[in-house]
C-alpha positions as CSV (number, residue, x, y, z in Angstrom):
1,M,40.7,-58.8,-55.7
2,K,44.0,-59.4,-57.6
3,F,44.8,-57.5,-60.8
4,E,46.0,-58.2,-64.3
5,C,48.8,-55.6,-64.2
6,S,51.7,-55.3,-61.7
7,L,51.1,-52.7,-59.0
8,G,52.9,-49.5,-59.9
9,R,53.0,-48.4,-56.3
10,R,55.1,-51.3,-55.3
11,R,57.1,-51.4,-58.6
12,I,57.7,-55.1,-58.2
13,V,58.5,-57.2,-61.2
14,R,56.7,-60.5,-60.9
15,L,56.7,-63.9,-62.7
16,F,53.1,-64.6,-63.7
17,H,51.9,-68.2,-64.3
18,S,48.4,-69.3,-65.0
19,V,46.7,-70.2,-61.7
20,L,43.2,-70.4,-60.4
21,L,41.3,-70.1,-57.2
22,L,38.1,-72.0,-56.9
23,V,36.0,-70.2,-54.4
24,L,32.9,-72.3,-53.6
25,L,30.2,-70.4,-51.8
26,Q,28.5,-73.0,-49.7
27,S,26.2,-70.6,-47.9
28,G,24.1,-67.7,-49.2
29,V,25.8,-65.0,-47.2
30,L,27.3,-63.3,-50.2
31,G,24.5,-63.8,-52.5
32,G,22.6,-60.7,-51.7
33,R,25.5,-58.3,-51.2
34,K,26.8,-55.8,-53.7
35,Y,30.4,-55.9,-54.8
36,R,32.7,-53.5,-53.1
37,G,36.3,-52.4,-53.4
38,G,36.3,-49.8,-56.1
39,R,34.6,-51.6,-59.0
40,N,32.6,-49.5,-61.4
41,P,28.8,-49.8,-61.1
42,Q,27.4,-52.6,-63.2
43,P,25.0,-51.9,-66.1
44,R,21.7,-53.6,-66.0
45,R,21.7,-56.9,-67.8
46,T,19.0,-58.4,-69.9
47,Q,16.9,-60.8,-67.9
48,P,17.7,-64.4,-68.8
49,S,15.0,-66.5,-70.3
50,S,12.7,-68.3,-67.9
51,T,14.2,-71.7,-68.8
52,Y,17.7,-70.5,-67.9
53,R,16.4,-68.6,-64.9
54,D,14.7,-71.7,-63.5
55,R,17.7,-73.8,-64.1
56,G,20.1,-71.3,-62.5
57,E,18.0,-70.7,-59.4
58,T,17.3,-74.3,-58.6
59,T,20.5,-76.1,-59.4
60,E,24.0,-75.5,-60.7
61,S,24.3,-78.6,-62.8
62,F,22.2,-81.5,-64.1
63,S,20.8,-83.7,-61.4
64,L,22.5,-87.0,-61.9
65,D,23.2,-89.9,-59.6
66,F,27.0,-90.4,-59.5
67,T,26.9,-93.3,-57.0
68,A,25.1,-95.5,-59.5
69,V,27.8,-95.2,-62.1
70,E,31.1,-95.2,-60.2
71,E,32.2,-98.3,-62.0
72,N,31.7,-96.8,-65.4
73,M,32.6,-93.1,-65.1
74,D,33.8,-92.7,-68.6
75,N,30.5,-93.7,-70.1
76,F,28.7,-91.6,-67.5
77,M,30.7,-88.5,-68.3
78,T,30.1,-89.0,-72.0
79,Q,26.4,-89.0,-71.3
80,V,26.7,-85.8,-69.2
81,K,28.5,-84.1,-72.1
82,N,26.0,-85.3,-74.7
83,L,23.1,-84.1,-72.4
84,A,24.7,-80.7,-71.9
85,Q,25.3,-80.3,-75.6
86,S,21.7,-81.2,-76.5
87,L,20.1,-79.0,-73.8
88,Y,22.4,-76.0,-74.0
89,P,21.1,-74.5,-77.3
90,C,17.6,-74.6,-75.9
91,S,18.3,-72.2,-73.1
92,A,21.5,-70.3,-73.8
93,Q,21.3,-69.0,-77.3
94,K,20.8,-65.4,-76.3
95,L,23.0,-65.5,-73.2
96,D,26.0,-63.1,-72.8
97,Y,29.0,-65.4,-72.8
98,D,31.7,-62.7,-72.4
99,M,33.5,-61.4,-69.4
100,K,33.3,-57.6,-69.1
101,L,36.2,-55.3,-68.3
102,H,36.0,-53.3,-65.0
103,F,38.5,-50.7,-64.0
104,L,39.3,-49.8,-60.4
105,E,38.4,-46.4,-59.0
106,N,41.4,-46.5,-56.6
107,T,43.9,-44.5,-58.6
108,S,46.9,-45.6,-56.5
109,V,46.6,-49.1,-58.0
110,T,47.9,-49.0,-61.6
111,C,49.7,-50.9,-64.3
112,N,53.4,-50.4,-64.9
113,D,52.8,-47.4,-67.2
114,G,50.4,-45.7,-64.8
115,T,47.2,-46.7,-66.6
116,P,44.3,-48.0,-64.5
117,A,44.3,-51.6,-63.2
118,G,41.3,-53.8,-63.7
119,Y,39.8,-57.2,-64.1
120,Y,37.2,-59.1,-66.2
121,L,34.0,-60.4,-64.7
122,K,31.1,-62.6,-65.9
123,E,28.3,-63.1,-63.4
124,S,26.1,-66.2,-63.5
125,K,22.6,-65.8,-62.0
126,G,21.8,-68.3,-59.4
127,S,25.3,-69.8,-59.0
128,R,27.2,-69.6,-55.7
129,R,30.5,-70.8,-57.2
130,W,33.3,-68.4,-58.3
131,L,36.3,-69.1,-60.5
132,I,39.0,-66.5,-60.0
133,F,41.6,-66.9,-62.7
134,L,45.0,-65.3,-62.2
135,E,46.6,-64.9,-65.6
136,G,50.2,-65.8,-66.5
137,G,52.6,-63.8,-68.6
138,W,56.3,-64.4,-68.0
139,Y,58.4,-61.7,-66.4
140,C,61.2,-59.1,-66.9
141,F,64.2,-58.3,-64.8
142,N,66.0,-55.2,-66.1
143,K,65.3,-52.0,-68.0
144,E,66.3,-53.5,-71.4
145,N,64.2,-56.6,-70.8
146,C,61.2,-54.7,-69.5
147,D,61.3,-52.2,-72.4
148,S,61.2,-55.2,-74.8
149,R,58.3,-56.7,-72.8
150,Y,56.4,-53.4,-73.1
151,E,56.8,-53.4,-76.8
152,T,55.9,-57.1,-77.4
153,M,53.5,-57.9,-74.5
154,R,52.0,-54.5,-73.8
155,R,48.7,-55.8,-72.4
156,L,50.6,-57.2,-69.4
157,M,52.1,-53.8,-68.6
158,S,49.4,-51.4,-69.7
159,S,45.6,-51.4,-69.9
160,T,45.4,-49.0,-72.9
161,Q,44.7,-51.8,-75.4
162,W,42.5,-54.1,-73.2
163,P,39.3,-55.1,-75.0
164,L,36.0,-54.3,-73.3
165,T,35.0,-58.0,-73.3
166,K,36.8,-61.3,-73.4
167,T,35.4,-64.8,-74.1
168,G,36.7,-67.5,-71.7
169,T,38.3,-70.7,-72.9
170,G,39.1,-74.0,-71.2
171,I,38.0,-73.8,-67.5
172,L,36.7,-70.3,-68.1
173,S,34.5,-71.3,-71.1
174,P,30.7,-70.7,-70.8
175,Q,30.2,-73.7,-73.2
176,P,29.4,-77.0,-71.4
177,E,31.0,-79.1,-74.2
178,E,34.3,-77.4,-73.5
179,N,33.8,-76.9,-69.7
180,P,31.4,-79.6,-68.5
181,H,31.6,-78.9,-64.7
182,W,32.1,-75.1,-64.3
183,W,30.6,-73.5,-67.4
184,N,27.9,-71.7,-65.3
185,A,30.1,-70.4,-62.5
186,N,30.7,-66.7,-61.8
187,M,34.1,-65.9,-63.3
188,V,36.8,-63.2,-62.6
189,A,40.1,-62.9,-64.4
190,G,43.3,-61.0,-63.5
191,G,46.0,-61.3,-60.8
192,T,49.1,-63.2,-59.5
193,G,50.1,-66.6,-58.0
194,V,47.6,-68.8,-56.3
195,L,50.1,-70.6,-54.0
196,L,51.1,-67.2,-52.5
197,N,47.5,-66.1,-52.0
198,V,45.1,-69.0,-51.5
199,D,45.5,-69.1,-47.7
200,R,45.4,-65.3,-47.4
201,V,42.1,-65.2,-49.3
202,A,40.6,-68.0,-47.1
203,E,41.7,-66.2,-43.9
204,Q,40.3,-62.9,-45.1
205,L,36.9,-64.4,-45.9
206,E,36.9,-66.1,-42.6
207,G,37.8,-62.9,-40.8
208,L,34.9,-61.2,-42.5
209,G,32.5,-63.8,-41.0
210,H,32.0,-65.8,-44.2
211,M,32.5,-69.2,-42.4
212,G,30.6,-71.1,-45.1
213,V,32.9,-70.2,-48.0
214,Q,35.2,-72.9,-49.1
215,V,38.4,-71.7,-50.9
216,R,40.3,-74.1,-53.1
217,G,43.3,-73.6,-55.3
218,L,44.3,-74.9,-58.8
219,S,47.9,-74.3,-59.7
220,D,48.7,-74.6,-63.5
221,S,52.4,-74.8,-64.5
222,G,53.5,-72.6,-61.6
223,W,56.8,-71.6,-60.2
224,Y,56.2,-68.2,-58.6
225,W,58.2,-65.1,-58.1
226,G,56.7,-62.1,-56.3
227,G,56.9,-59.6,-53.5
228,L,55.1,-61.4,-50.6
229,V,55.2,-65.0,-49.4
230,P,52.9,-66.8,-47.0
231,E,53.8,-66.3,-43.4
232,R,53.9,-70.0,-42.5
233,C,56.3,-70.7,-45.3
234,K,58.4,-67.7,-44.4
235,Q,58.8,-69.0,-40.8
236,A,59.7,-72.5,-42.1
237,H,62.5,-71.0,-44.3
238,E,63.8,-68.2,-42.2
239,G,66.7,-66.5,-43.9
240,E,65.9,-68.2,-47.2
241,E,62.4,-66.9,-47.8
242,W,63.0,-67.0,-51.6
243,N,62.4,-70.8,-51.3
244,C,58.7,-70.0,-50.9
245,F,58.4,-68.9,-54.5
246,F,58.8,-72.5,-55.5
247,G,55.7,-74.7,-55.5
248,Y,57.2,-77.8,-53.9
249,R,58.5,-75.6,-51.0
250,V,55.4,-73.6,-50.3
251,Y,52.9,-76.4,-50.9
252,P,53.5,-78.3,-47.5
253,T,52.8,-75.1,-45.6
254,L,49.3,-74.4,-47.1
255,K,46.1,-75.1,-45.2
256,S,43.7,-74.6,-48.1
257,P,43.2,-77.6,-50.5
258,V,45.2,-77.1,-53.8
259,F,45.2,-79.2,-56.9
260,V,48.5,-79.1,-58.9
261,V,48.6,-79.3,-62.7
262,Q,52.1,-79.6,-64.0
263,W,53.6,-80.7,-67.4
264,L,56.5,-83.0,-66.6
265,F,58.5,-81.3,-69.4
266,D,57.5,-77.6,-69.0
267,E,58.5,-75.4,-71.9
268,A,59.1,-72.4,-69.7
269,Q,61.5,-74.3,-67.4
270,L,63.4,-75.7,-70.4
271,T,63.6,-72.2,-72.0
272,V,65.0,-70.7,-68.9
273,D,67.7,-73.4,-69.0
274,N,68.4,-72.6,-72.7
275,I,67.0,-75.8,-74.1
276,H,64.8,-75.4,-77.1
277,L,63.2,-78.7,-78.3
278,T,61.7,-77.5,-81.6
279,G,64.9,-76.1,-83.1
280,Q,68.3,-77.7,-83.6
281,P,68.9,-81.3,-82.3
282,V,69.7,-81.3,-78.6
283,Q,73.1,-82.5,-77.3
284,E,73.5,-85.6,-75.3
285,G,74.0,-83.6,-72.1
286,Q,70.8,-81.6,-72.8
287,W,68.9,-84.8,-73.4
288,R,70.0,-86.2,-70.0
289,Y,68.9,-83.0,-68.4
290,I,65.5,-83.3,-70.1
291,Q,65.0,-86.8,-68.7
292,N,66.2,-85.8,-65.3
293,L,63.8,-82.8,-65.3
294,G,60.9,-85.2,-65.7
295,N,62.2,-87.5,-63.0
296,E,62.8,-84.6,-60.5
297,L,59.3,-83.2,-61.1
298,R,57.9,-86.7,-60.4
299,N,59.8,-86.8,-57.2
300,T,58.6,-83.4,-56.0
301,L,55.0,-84.2,-56.8
302,K,54.8,-87.7,-55.3
303,D,53.5,-86.5,-52.0
304,V,50.9,-84.1,-53.5
305,P,47.6,-85.8,-53.0
306,A,45.7,-84.0,-55.8
307,M,47.6,-83.6,-59.0
308,F,47.6,-84.0,-62.8
309,A,51.0,-84.4,-64.5
310,P,51.2,-85.5,-68.1
311,A,54.6,-86.3,-69.7
312,C,54.1,-83.5,-72.4
313,L,56.2,-80.7,-73.7
314,S,54.0,-77.7,-73.1
315,H,53.2,-74.8,-70.7
316,E,49.8,-74.0,-69.1
317,V,46.6,-75.9,-69.9
318,I,43.5,-74.9,-68.0
319,T,42.5,-72.2,-70.4
320,R,43.3,-74.1,-73.6
321,N,40.4,-75.3,-75.6
322,Y,42.0,-78.7,-75.8
323,W,42.2,-79.1,-72.0
324,I,39.4,-81.6,-72.0
325,D,41.4,-83.9,-74.3
326,I,44.6,-84.4,-72.3
327,Q,44.5,-87.6,-70.2
328,V,46.7,-89.4,-67.7
329,K,46.0,-93.1,-67.2
330,G,42.7,-92.7,-69.0
331,T,41.4,-89.8,-66.9
332,S,41.0,-86.3,-68.3
333,L,41.9,-83.1,-66.4
334,P,38.3,-81.9,-66.0
335,R,37.2,-85.2,-64.6
336,A,40.1,-85.3,-62.2
337,L,39.2,-81.8,-61.0
338,H,35.6,-82.7,-60.6
339,C,36.5,-85.8,-58.6
340,W,38.7,-83.7,-56.4
341,D,36.0,-81.0,-55.9
342,R,33.4,-83.7,-55.2
343,S,35.6,-85.6,-52.7
344,L,36.3,-82.4,-50.8
345,H,32.6,-81.6,-50.7
346,D,31.7,-85.1,-49.6
347,N,34.5,-85.2,-47.0
348,S,33.3,-81.9,-45.4
349,K,29.8,-83.4,-45.1
350,N,30.4,-87.1,-44.3
351,N,34.1,-87.6,-44.0
352,K,33.9,-90.2,-46.8
353,A,36.8,-91.5,-48.9
354,P,37.0,-90.4,-52.5
355,P,34.6,-92.4,-54.7
356,R,35.9,-95.4,-56.6
357,G,36.8,-94.9,-60.2
358,C,37.4,-91.2,-59.5
359,P,41.3,-90.7,-59.3
360,V,42.8,-87.4,-58.2
361,H,46.6,-88.4,-58.1
362,L,47.6,-88.8,-61.7
363,I,51.2,-88.7,-63.0
364,D,52.6,-90.2,-66.2
365,S,55.4,-92.8,-65.9
366,C,56.7,-92.8,-69.4
367,P,60.1,-91.1,-69.5
368,W,60.2,-88.9,-72.7
369,P,58.6,-85.6,-73.7
370,H,55.3,-86.3,-75.5
371,C,55.3,-90.0,-74.8
372,N,51.7,-89.6,-73.7
373,P,49.5,-90.0,-76.9
374,T,47.0,-87.3,-75.7
375,C,49.6,-84.6,-75.5
376,P,48.9,-81.4,-77.5
377,T,50.0,-81.4,-81.1
378,I,53.6,-80.5,-81.9
379,R,54.4,-78.9,-85.2
380,D,57.7,-78.5,-87.0
381,Q,58.5,-74.8,-86.5
382,Y,59.9,-74.5,-90.1
383,T,57.3,-76.5,-92.1
384,G,54.3,-76.3,-89.9
385,Q,53.7,-80.0,-90.3
386,E,52.3,-82.0,-87.3
387,M,54.8,-84.5,-85.8
388,N,54.1,-87.7,-83.9
389,V,56.3,-88.6,-80.9
390,I,58.8,-90.6,-83.0
391,Q,59.2,-87.9,-85.6
392,F,59.5,-85.3,-82.8
393,L,62.3,-87.3,-81.0
394,M,64.1,-87.9,-84.3
395,H,63.8,-84.2,-84.9
396,M,65.6,-83.6,-81.6
397,G,68.4,-85.9,-82.6
398,F,67.0,-88.9,-80.6
399,D,69.2,-92.0,-81.2
400,V,66.8,-95.0,-81.1
401,Q,69.6,-97.6,-81.0
402,K,71.4,-95.9,-78.1
403,M,68.4,-95.1,-76.1
404,A,67.0,-98.6,-76.5
405,Q,70.3,-99.9,-75.2
406,Q,70.2,-97.6,-72.2
407,Q,66.7,-98.9,-71.4
408,G,67.7,-102.5,-71.9
409,M,65.4,-103.3,-74.8
410,D,65.4,-103.9,-78.5
411,P,65.0,-100.8,-80.8
412,S,61.7,-102.2,-82.2
413,Q,60.3,-102.7,-78.7
414,L,61.2,-99.1,-77.9
415,L,59.6,-97.8,-81.0
416,G,56.5,-99.8,-80.2
417,M,56.3,-98.2,-76.8
418,L,56.7,-94.7,-78.2
419,S,54.0,-95.4,-80.8
420,S,51.5,-96.6,-78.2
421,G,52.4,-94.0,-75.6
422,S,53.4,-96.6,-73.0
């Protein structure tokens, strides 16, 4: 189990990014076992209604024939969403949606200030699937910086103010209209980077005899910095092991399937490089850097078979309540993840190719921040007003005439492309 706080015993400062391990239990070997490893005993929970109990014990989702609708998946997913929305109130009105806080009994594992480490858990009766979310939270690198972090982001360094319960959002949401494919999975929250741990988790489960457990990783906006790197990557970069904290370096050494989610214009990356896109107009050199960043990220992602990379200015997405609205080439992130999950399951059974109309390699080709019309809303930091992509680029000091000339087109043609998100 990974933890929301840094380990005081190691006193390692880590860079946290939102990441996720999808642990799919394909056999019942863990179903009847109690949790171990220092977690507090669980209180008895109210028995779910018979309707929910029957649904949970017989199936993990609605029984629908995907093969009949491969040519029209958008319409099919709309029907699934509508069906889930209409049925959910009938059986889930009295369910406990929240994840509950559990502290560790092992006192040698603590937060930075010595308070107990812990995690949040929501169990789902009848489900053999687990979502283990490893929360992000930036980093600190010296005493002054870490003191400031303790004052402004205390929950990432101390458990004193942790709430007893948390309601999940995005892929952790218990609501099917927000999380159509994994709303009824078991959920755990708290920890550090998936790319550094996904193979280790898979190998540990295999070593414990759980051969039927499939471990899959979902990396959201992640460049990683920590204390341990995977052994295979370490051997591949002997003498320069620090390379293994970068996603594009460690990814080729992984054995477990990993789906990569990455904004092409990541706010955290730009902030580190002292480029702030919602303040003063950017200089020409900064603008070239921004465009190059998008191009370089495209190049490092081109050989990743399962990925979702919108041309947006943002950071992290899988736990945002708007995650279902972001699209690349007409495909949403939840649908792409479901296609990937399904293709892995089908391949393990029948060695079949991914179904038609179910893409898993999705990357925007438009060259500017927020040129994708489904990107999250940007607001002027002074007025609070929403900005469309043209207003946003103008706000940054974008020269339409000059940029159109560089692209070899008329200014009106460029503005038309920006308006349509082409």
